[in-house]
Kinemage of the C-alpha trace (Angstrom):
@kinemage 1
@onewidth
@group {chain A} dominant
@subgroup {mainchain}
@vectorlist {calphas} color= white
{ca met a 1} P 0.025 -0.017 -0.021
{ca asn a 2} L 1.390 3.408 -1.050
{ca lys a 3} L 0.894 5.932 1.778
{ca glu a 4} L 2.641 8.746 -0.202
{ca ile a 5} L 1.141 12.086 0.748
{ca met a 6} L 0.588 14.700 -1.954
{ca asn a 7} L -0.274 18.376 -1.850
{ca ile a 8} L -2.631 20.321 -4.218
{ca ala a 9} L 0.051 20.833 -6.887
{ca glu a 10} L 1.148 17.202 -6.831
{ca val a 11} L -2.396 15.794 -7.016
{ca ser a 12} L -3.153 18.274 -9.800
{ca arg a 13} L -0.304 16.909 -11.893
{ca tyr a 14} L -1.143 13.290 -10.972
{ca leu a 15} L -4.735 13.614 -12.176
{ca gly a 16} L -4.100 16.052 -14.975
{ca phe a 17} L -6.647 18.489 -13.511
{ca ser a 18} L -6.100 22.221 -12.857
{ca gln a 19} L -5.607 23.271 -9.250
{ca arg a 20} L -8.900 25.190 -9.488
{ca lys a 21} L -10.677 21.882 -10.380
{ca ile a 22} L -9.096 20.181 -7.364
{ca tyr a 23} L -10.359 22.928 -5.071
{ca gln a 24} L -13.794 22.620 -6.628
{ca leu a 25} L -13.800 18.814 -5.997
{ca ile a 26} L -12.763 19.453 -2.347
{ca lys a 27} L -15.549 22.045 -1.811
{ca glu a 28} L -18.109 19.631 -3.290
{ca gly a 29} L -16.771 16.750 -1.073
{ca lys a 30} L -16.104 14.616 -4.110
{ca ile a 31} L -12.396 13.829 -3.574
{ca pro a 32} L -10.760 12.131 -0.543
{ca val a 33} L -8.712 14.759 1.293
{ca ser a 34} L -7.456 15.604 4.772
{ca lys a 35} L -6.472 19.000 6.119
{ca ile a 36} L -3.178 18.849 7.995
{ca gly a 37} L -1.642 21.933 9.475
{ca gly a 38} L -4.114 24.098 7.588
{ca gln a 39} L -3.180 22.604 4.224
{ca tyr a 40} L -4.982 20.003 2.119
{ca arg a 41} L -3.228 16.666 1.815
{ca phe a 42} L -4.041 13.586 -0.297
{ca ile a 43} L -2.955 10.005 0.111
{ca lys a 44} L -1.904 8.670 -3.290
{ca asp a 45} L -3.588 5.238 -2.888
{ca glu a 46} L -6.886 6.884 -1.910
{ca ile a 47} L -6.735 9.099 -4.950
{ca tyr a 48} L -6.002 6.108 -7.190
{ca leu a 49} L -8.934 4.169 -5.743
{ca trp a 50} L -11.232 7.183 -6.024
{ca leu a 51} L -10.243 7.644 -9.608
{ca arg a 52} L -10.903 3.970 -10.471
{ca arg a 53} L -14.365 4.133 -8.805
{ca ser a 54} L -15.203 7.423 -10.589
{ca arg a 55} L -14.390 6.225 -14.102
{ca pro a 56} L -17.404 5.193 -16.194
{ca val a 57} L -17.361 1.558 -17.158
{ca val a 58} L -17.496 0.953 -20.940
{ca lys a 59} L -18.831 -2.490 -21.987
{ca asn a 60} L -18.303 -3.815 -25.518
{ca ser a 61} L -21.422 -5.227 -27.093
C-alpha cells in the first residue's frame, strides 16, 4: 500500500486537472482529502482508488 502524501500541486499533476478543479472537488466533497496543518493533503492510494471508482465503465457489445 502506497501511503505517499501529496499536496494540491502534486495531485493536480497526478490527475491532470487544474488546481482550480481540485479545489472545486474538495468544496463539493467529491475527492478524498485531509487537512493537516491548515493545508490539504491527499494519500496517493486513496486518490488512485477514487479515480478507479469514478471512471465510467464501458462495455463492448
